[in-house]
N, C-alpha and C positions, 0 to 999 in steps of 0.2 A: 870682303861681300862673302865670302864663303863661308867665313864664321859666320856671321849674322844667320846665312842659309842652315848651317848644321843648328842654330839655335831653334827657327822655326820647325823647323824637322822634329826635334825633340819633341818641341813641345806640342805638336800634331799626333806626337805616337800617346801621348802622355793626358792627353784631352778628348780622349775619344768620346765621344757624345753621339750613341745612337738614340733616336727619338723615337719611342714606339707608340705611334698614334691610334687610340681604339677606333676612332670614325674612320682613319685609314683601313683598319681591320674588318670594319662594319663594310663599309663600301663593296671591299673585296667579296664577303661575303654574302653581300645582296646582286653583284657583279657573275656571281660563280654559282647562283640559287640552283642550278639543273644539276651539278656536282654532288651541293650538299643532299639533296631531294632524293639522286641515285644510292648514294652513300645510305641513308634510310633505309631506302627500300631494300638495298644488299645486307644492310642491318636486320631489319625485320624477315628478310628471307633465311638466313643464317639461324636465328631463332625456330624460325619454321619448322626450318629442318633440323635442329634439334628438338624441341618440341617432338615431329613425327616420329624421331630412330631412339626416343630416351622410353624408358619404361617409366610409365604413371606410378604413384603410390598414392595411397589413401588414408585417411587418419579416421579412425574407428571410435567411436568413443560410448562408455558405460558408465553409470554410477550405481553406487549399493549405501544405503544407511545403514547406520548401526546404532541404533538407540540408545537416547543418553542412560533410559531406566531396562538397561539390560543384565538381568539378575546374571546372567551365565558368566559375567565379563569380569565385572565385580561388581558388589553391593557401593551403590556412591558412585560408579565406576568413570564419570567425568566430574569434575573440580571445576571450581571456580577459574574463571580464565585470567589467566595474568598478563596483562598486556596485549592479548589478540593471541596466545599462543594455545596450544593443546596439553591434555595430560599425556604423561607416558602410556598411559595403555591405550588411549586411541594412535599414539604413534606403532604402539608394538603389531594393534591390530594392521593399520597400513604393513608394516614391515612383514605378517604373515600373507595377505594378499601379494606380496610381491617374491615370496617363497618360492625355490625350486621344489617345494616338497607339494606344494598347489599346483603349481605346471605341469608337475609331474602326475597329477591325478587327473589334470584337465586332458592332457596330452593322452592317457588311457583309455578317457572316453571318445576320443575324437580318431577320424581317419585322417591323420594326417604322415602316414608313414608313407605313401607314395605320392609323390609329386608329379604332374603333369602338364606338357608345355605345348602347344602349339607353335610351328615353327613359321616363320619370317625373315625375307632375304637378308635384314639385318637383326634384327629383336626377337624373341621368343615374348612369346605371351603363357600366364600361368593360366590353366584351366581347370575349376575348380566344379566338381557335379556338374559339367555342361556336357563331357564329354559321352558316347553310349554304348561304352564299354570300362570296365575298371580291372587294377590287377589282383588278383586274390593271392596273398602269399601262401606257402606251403608251411605247416606249423612242424616247428622240429626241424626244418631244414636248412642249412645254414643258406646266407645270402651274402649277395655283393651290394657295399653301400656305398652311397654318394657317388656313383658312377653312374653315368644319362646311356640310357640304352634307345635305342631306335627304331620302331614299328613301321612297316609301309605297308599301306593295303592295298588288294589288288582287288580282281573281280570275285564277287561272291563273300568280297569281306575278307577271304585268303589275306591272309599276312605273312612277311617276312621279318625277324625280327634280328639286330644286334648290338652290339654295341653302336654309339653314336659317329665315333671314329670312323666305324666301317661304312659309311654313307650307300657304297654299291651294293653291301648285303652279299659280299662274297662266301660264299659256302656257306650259307643262309637255307634251311630247310624252309618250304612255304606251307606253313600252319594253316588249319581250318579255326572258323571262330571256338572261341570254349575250350582251345586246347590247353594241355599241360606242356608247359619247356621247361624241361629240369636240364640240370647241367651238375657236375660235382660243387660249382660252386653259386646255384642259384636254382631256383626252381618255386614256379608261381603257374596261376593259371589267368590268362586274357578270357575275361568274362564280358558276354553283352549283355550289359542289362535292359535293351531297347534298341527295336530295329531301326534301322540307318544304315546309308550306303553311303562307305567312307572310301569308295575306289578313286585311287589317284593321290591321298591325304597321307600327308607323313605326322608323327607326332614322337614328344621322344616325352620320358619318364625317368624317373628316381627314385631309386629305394632309401629311406630315409631311418638311422638307428636311431632309437629310443633315446640315449644318450644327447647324442648333436639335437635333438630334437630339441626336449627340453632347457639345454643352453643356450637355444636359437630363441627361442620363444621367451623364456626368461630375461633375454637381454632387450626383447624388442618390448614387452609392456612396461609402462610407467602407472606410477600411481600413486595419487595426490590427494590431497584435500579440496573440497568444494570451492569454500572461501569459510573465511574467520567465523567462528561463531557457530559452527554446522557441523555435523557426524556425520556429514557425506563425503563417502570414498569417492574418488573417480578414477578409471582404468582407461589409457589412454593407449593406444598403436597404430604403428605405419607402417603398412601392406601392400604389395602389388595387386593381392587379389582381396575385394573388398567383403564377399560373401564369408572366405575363408579368415580374414579379420577378425568379423563382427562373430561370427559362431565362436572363438575361440574367446573374447571375451566374457560372453555369454556364459560358455561352459566354467571358464574361469568362477564367476561369481555365482555359478550352481554350487561347485566343487566346495568354495567358501563357505555357500549357509549349510551344506551335508556335514562340513566336517564341524561347524557348531553345534549341529543338530546329533552329530553321533558323539562329540563330548558330554551333551549332558544324557544320551541314553547309557553311557560311558558310566557316569554314575551313579544313574538306578541300577544298572546290571551290576554296580559290587554291594550296592544293601540289598539288595535281591537276592544275591549268591550267599552274603552272610545269613539273611534270617532262612535260607533254604537249609543251611547247613547246620543252623540250632535246631528247626523244625526235624531234620530226622532224628534229633539228638532226643528232642521231648517226645516223637512218636514210640522212638524204642522204649524209652521210662516209663510212659502211658501204657505200652502195653502189656510189660509188666506186673504195674499195679492194678490193672486191668483184671489181670486172672488172677493175683493176689485176693483182690477184693470179691471176685465172685466165688473163690474155693471158700473165705472167711464166714460168704452168706449161706451157701452148705451145709458148710461143719456145723455152724454154732443155730443154723434156722434163724438167723436174724435180718431181716430186713432194712427195717428204718428204727427210726426212734419216736418216741411218742409226741404229742405234740406239742409237750413242756419243752424239752429239749432242743424244738428247730429252730426258734429265733437262735439260740446262741451259735449252734451248728452253723448256722448261713452266717453268722457274725466271724466266726473264724475263719469259714471258706472265703470272705471277703477280704480278711486282713492277709491272707495266708497267698492270695491272686493277686493283690498289689505288692505280696513281699516279692512275689518270684517275678512281676514286671520290673519292680526299680532295682534289683540286683540284676537282671538282664540290660536293663541302660547302662547299671555302672560297668557291668563286664563289655558291653560293648564301647563305652567309653574308655578303660583301661586297656582296649586292645588297641585304635588307635594313639593312644599317648604312646604304647610301646612303638607303631608306625615309625611316630615322629621324632622316637629318640634316634634311631637309626634313619641315616638319610638315603639309605640304598633302598629302604623299603618305604620311601612316602608317598609312591604312586600306587600303594596298597591301602592307604588311609581311605573312607568311606565316610559318606552320611550316616552319624549312630542312629542307633534304634532309642527313642526316648519316649516317656512316658506325657510330657510335658512340654509344651510348643516352646523353642530354641529358637527364634530366624534366623539371629546373628550368628550362632554354632552353625547352623543348617548352609548360610549363603557362604562362609567361612569358608567350611571345608569344602564345597560347591567351587571357590575360585581358587581355591588351594591345589585342585586337581587341575582344573583346567590351566593353571600356571605352568604347573610340572612338566603336563604332557605338551605344552609349546615349549617352552625350555630346551626338553630333550628334543626335540625336532631340529631347534637350531643350532642345538651345539653338535651340528652332522656336521654346517658345516662355517660355525663361528666357533672363535676360542672362548673361554671363559674371559679372560681380558674384555672383552668387545662390552662396549657400553652399554647396548641392548641388555645381554646378559646378567651384568650386572644388576641391570635397573631390574630384572625380574629376578633375581636372586634376594635383591633387599627386599621387594614385595614379599617373595615367600617365606623368607627370613621372622619379619613382620608378623604374617598371617599365620607362621607356626606357633609364636609367640603369645597372641591373641587368642587361638584355639588354645592352647595348650592352659592357659589362665581362664579362660571361660568355660573349658571341661570342669578344671579342679574346681574352681566353686560350683559344676552343676554336681558334681560328685559328690562333694560336701552335702550339698542341698539333700542329694539322694541320701546320703547316708546317715544326717540325722534323721529324715523321714523313715528310714529303715529302721533306724534303734526305738522309733516311734511305734511303730506297727509291732516291734517285735513285744515291746511291753505292752502292748495291746494286746497280743496273742496268747504273753504269759496269764493274763488278768484273766481273758476268757476261757484259757486252757481249765483257769481254775475253777471255774463255776462248771465245766463240762466235766470234770470229775466228781462231780454228786451223782453223776449217772451211773446205773449198774456199768460192771465191767465188762460183759460180753459186749453192750451196748456200746463204751466208750471204743469197744476194740475196731468194732464194726467202723465207728465214726475216725477214728485215729485214719486206717487206709480209706477212708473216704474222701477226706480232707484234704488229702495226702493226693491222692488221686484228681480230685477237683482244682488242686493247686494247679500242676500241670495240664489241666486241661482248659486252664483259665489263658495257662503263658500261653496255651500253643494256639488257642482263639487268638491272643493278642498279639502273634508275632503273625499269625493269617491276616488277619486286618494289614498290619502293618506290610507285608506284601503287598495283600490289595491296592494299598496306598501308592504305594513305590509302581506298581504295573499300569494303575489308573496313570501318575504324573507321565509314567515313560510315555505312556502313550498319547497322551496329550501332549508333548513335547514340540516343540515346534522350533523351527530358527528365528532370531529374533531380528538378524540382520536382513531386511528387506531390498527387492532393486527397486529401483528408483526409478531408471533407464535403461530399457534394453539397448545394445548394439544394434545399429543398421547399416547392415551393407550399402544402401540410397544415400551415398556420399559422393561429390565432388571431391576430384584429383588436388593435393595440396603440394605434389611434388609432380613433373615442374610447376614453378608459379608461374603459370602462361602472362596474366596482366603484367604482373611485375618485370618477368622476363622480355616483353616484347616491349616495357618502357624502358628497360635497359637496351634493346637493341637499338630502337630509333633513338634514345640517346647517345648510346656509343657512336649511332654512324652519324647523327649532329656534331659529336663530339672532336671526330677525327679528322675532319675538316677543319674544323676550327684551330684544333691546336694544330694542326697544319699550319695555318694560316698567320698565325699566333709565333709559333718556332720559324716562320718562312721570314714575317717582320724583323722577329727578334735576332736571329742569325744574318739577316740580308743585310747587307753594309753600302748598297746600291741605292742611288738614288730613283726613286720612280715615280713621286707629281711634285707639282707646283709646289704644294702647300711645307713639303718637307722642306724645302730650300728655303720658304721662309722662315719656318722655326729654325733652321739652324743658323742664318747669316739675316744680317740686314745691309745684307751689300743689293743693290737694285738690279732690276733684271731688264736688259734692255730690249729681250725679246725671245722668239721661239723658232725654232727649224722644226719640220717631223721629218721624216723618213723619209729619203732620196733614194726614188725606184728606180731612177735614170742611169743608163750607163755612162761611166764618166764624169767627173765632178762639176763640170760646165754648165750647172743645172740653169742658171741665169740669164746665159746668152744663148744658148742652143733652143729653150722652153720659156720665152720670156712672158707666154701667158698662163706659165704654169702655176699652183697654189704653192711652188717652193721661191718663184721668183715672187709671188704676193708678198710671203714671208720677210723677203731682205728688204723689201721696199718699206716695210713696217719699218726694220731696224733701223735702216736708212732715215727715215720722218723720226724717230725716237731719239736719234743722237743729235738732232739739235736742242732736244733740252739738255742736253748733257752739256752743248756749249752756250749756254746764255751766259756765261759768264766769262767765256772765252771762246774765241773760233775754233772747234774743232777740226786740225787739218793730218793731225798724226794720230793713226789707230794700231794697238798693239793690240794681236790676238797671241792668250799662250790657252793651255789647261795642266791639268795636272797627271797626264801620262798618256803616252802614246795612243792611237786608237780613236779619241773621241772627237775626232771632225773638226780639231783646231786649224787645220791647213785648207780643209774643205771651204770652211765661213771663212776663211781671210780669202778665198780665190773669186768667192760669190760677192764676198762685201765689197771685195773691190771692182768688180764686175757690173754690180748692182750702183756703185758711185759713176763708174764709167758709163754705163747706158744715159745715166741723168746728164750727162754732159761733163762733168766734172772730169779735168785731167788727172787719171790717176798713177800713181806706181805702185806695184806690190814688190816688197824685198823679201827675202826670203834670208832668214837667216838663222835658221837651222842650218848651221854646217855641218854636224855631226848626221844627218840624213837628207839632207835637200832633194826636192822633188818634184816642186812648181812648174818647173818649164818642162816637164811632160805633159800635161795638161795639157798646153799651147803646143807643142811640137817643134819645142826652141830647145838648144844648147846648153848645157852646163859646164862649156871648158871653162867659159871666164865666168866669174860671180862675184861676190861680196868679198871671200875668201884672197884672192886675186888681188882686187883693191887693196884691201886692208894688209896685205904682206908686201906692197909698193911694187907689185908688177907690173899694173895696169893704170889708167888715169879711171878715174871715175864715170866720166862720161863714152868711155869704152864700154862698162858690166850693163849699161841701158841695153834694153831687148826690146824691139816692137813687136806687139802681138797682133796677129789678124785680126783685133779689133779695135774699134777708133776709141779713143782716147784712154788706151791702157797699153800699161807698158810694165816690163818684169825688168824684176833686176834678181836675178836666180845666185842661190848660196856659193855655186863654185864649185870647185874640186873641194875632197874633204880636207881641212890642214891638219898637223899632227898638232895644232896648239890653240883649239876654236876657242877656249877660254879667254889666252890671254889677247886674241884677235878683239874680240868682243867687247874687252874695256878700254881698247886703243882709244886717243883721243881722233884718229880717221874715222871712225865709226860717228862719232858725234858731227865732225867735219860734214861726211856723207848725210847724216840727216838733215841737218841745217839746210844743205845745199836743197836737197829734195823740196824741201817745206817751201823754198823760193820757187823754184821751178816747177812744180805740180799743185793740183789744188787739193790733192788729196795723198797721203800717202800710208798705205797699208801696211804696216810690219809682221809678218808671221817669225815665231820666235820658237824657242825650245818647249818641250813639256817643262813645268816648274818643277812639277815634283820627284823627275829624274835627274835634271842637273841645273846649277846654282848661274846658269849663262844668263839667264832672263832677270834675275833683279838687277844686275847690271844696265838693262836697256829701259825698262819701267818709267825710270823719271826721263827718257826721250821721248814720250808720250804723250796728248792731249789725252788721252780716254786710254782707256787700260781691258781690254774683256777678256774674263774669264769662263773660258767653252766649257758647259755641263752636258754632258750626255748620261739621257735617260737610260737605267740598268747598265752603266757601266761605271759612272766615276761614283767613288767612292763617299761617303759621309764623313769621313775622318777628314777631308780634306778642308772642311769650311771652318771648322777649328785655327787652323793655319792661316785662311787666308782674314777671318776675322782679327788674329791679332799684326799680322802685316798692315790690314788697314786700320787698325788700331793705333799703330803705331807710326803711321802715317808713313809708311815704306812706298805706298802704292798710291797715285793722286789719279783723283777719278774713276775709282775701280766700278765695274758693275758686269754683270752675268749673262751670257749669252746659253740661253738650254736647245740643246743640239739633240734630234734624233727623237724629241718627244711624239709620244705613239695618242690617241685620241684615250681620255680615261672621263666619263661624263660622269657628274652626279659628286665628283671631291672637289668642292671650291669651285672650281673652273674646267668646260668644256674644250677639252685640248683637241680641234681638227685641223685639219690645215689651212681652213680661212679664217679670216679672220673680219671680227666686227669693229670700229672705232668706239672708243670711250676709255676714258682716264681710267687707270689700273693701278699696279704696284709703284708705289712711290714716284715714278716719270714714264714717260711716254704714253702709247697705245695701251690698254689695256685689251685682254682677248676672250671673246666671247664665244656665241657658237656658230652667229652669221658668217656670212661669207666677205669678205673685202669687196665693200664695191658693189659689186655686182656681176664682175663679167669678165674675172681673169682665168679663164682655164681653158684647159688644153683637150683636145677632141677625147684627151684617151681618158680626162676626168668626165667630160659628158656623158662617156659612154659606161662610166663607174656608175652613174648616179642613174641610169635606166634601172629599170627594176629587173631581176634576175633572169626570169624567164625569158624575158623580150632580147636580152642579151645573148642566150643562148642560141633562141629561133633564129636569131639574127647572124650569127656567126654558122650554123647550120646549113643556111642559105648561102651564106661565101663560101661556104665548101662545094 
């Protein structure tokens, strides 16, 4: 038999079956709803405290449009969108907005070099243009950057100032408002810009270096496009002070527009500079020919030609003026081509002076200058291998090639026109030679003078046009939306955080219940047992709140007694095929109430008038005798060892119809004694002598002795205790029942407390009605309606009345 037990124990360990019931978890959650609500409230409180002491951040947004028809960026700046993408030029402009040069220009226009903070107990809040004083740095003096100063105000706005780590202002002078504070390491003035009383208040401030500010704000701002098929750039910025962030975005957009306008003006200035240089040369030439002309007129006393020679001279003057203009245009184009031949002089190229309109050439020069300036700025931070630099270089090379081709074609056209002009001049000059020599001499000088005058006037006209174009320049980029400080905080995300706090507060108890259920190997509810085994349940016993184990005998009207009455009644359902005379009680482990149930079941049978004997077969831990005040000197072990006769081991208890056979002294070989034939003879003899034989055996999960005894009983009861018996025992019970090793098995649920809502309401009272498999079911009502002790009646009264009664008794 021991080998069989070993097999079953191995099978028990290998077939652990932990049933996780979601309904059980739900019932636990409902029963513990105050705990869950408290957990949610704690989660919300934690989030509230987190929000209270977390510095809020705000998101500012501004947008600027770069028009598709912007002539300064490119002729045909935007190409067709391919798959919703953008041209490289538009993406380049986004990079310009992200560049540190734009950020640096914006920082130079802003008063961000001093940061002010109001101090709280836990956090500090940045102030911007809200304090009645400001720090004005002394120009040219060294400063301490990125270190906090603490300023504390007293009466009449007098103040003490030290570094922030010296909160007591030790060795600090009391300064008056608008005082200059100067040391070797810093120098500034605390200037009050409006009247306000600051007594008792303290603030901190920090001086910021320009390079650090540029890096910080350049990292904070992000630039992207609004949506596909638009040319609107969106600037976003997160900052703790919304007014400061909005001002930076707005200034950054204005700086970008200003730089675009500056590029236009630079191109016009180069053209005007070239014209001014040519005008100075022409002015000197005109002065020389003007003096020579006056001298000839005085010496030869010739003032002009007659009316006949006037048309010829007029035609010559017009041809020669045209010749001068064409030569100036060719010179301008040749000079630009020389600049383009040398990459170091590309930025010196300018819009050439032309005598005919050439829009493509003009726009090409403008785009070239814009790209060269932009690329040079980017090369300060990017390498030649950068994809943006490569893209810009490719575009520059393409523009230069286009400009060369167009310029050479234009020069060839001008040279052809110039040859024709020269031929016309020779023809007109031959006609002019028919006139007298003195008049021709005057005419020659006059013609040359008029040519230079015409060229001078032509260049003056071009300079005026360039000046007008410069004066009319305006940025093509337009601000769509200015950033506003009136925005809500984006960090912390309060609705989301509160939802997370409540969710975590809800999830933690649920997780606790789930883990507890998964890790809990103890039986808690009857439903769990019904899912783990098909063995019928004969009854349920509540918790014994009395001293001692004789609950039925000493408290016959208690709910505990009523529970055993129900078990006694249910035994008849198990004895329909044969009379139940021998009942064996066992359990999985010590402490599950096996002996308590044996003793009280025997007592209930004895109270009902049946001659009952209680046999203690737990030879290793005998204890039944102590509850009756009897002796353990003689018992089953003495009889099985052959020391006494069986009638000598029976002891009379103080209660009618109830006898006891104690286990006797602990023998050295209990297992051998329990498999002896003498034990079988003893049980058969007791069945003939008594109406009921109740056998208390050792725990089946600890020793193998019980397997030798189950065949002697008509009914085998396995005691299961709530929150004590492990779930792993049920696969073992299922195996021995399935193999027929135990006859007529049943379960007795011991020490079960009230658990309403999960299939059954388990109180200490019982209502009739057929339940699981056999015997009486268990409801919410009380059995019959009258089995209560005085203590239970007292507990049924309201709590307030019980307290009043106890106070009166005192």
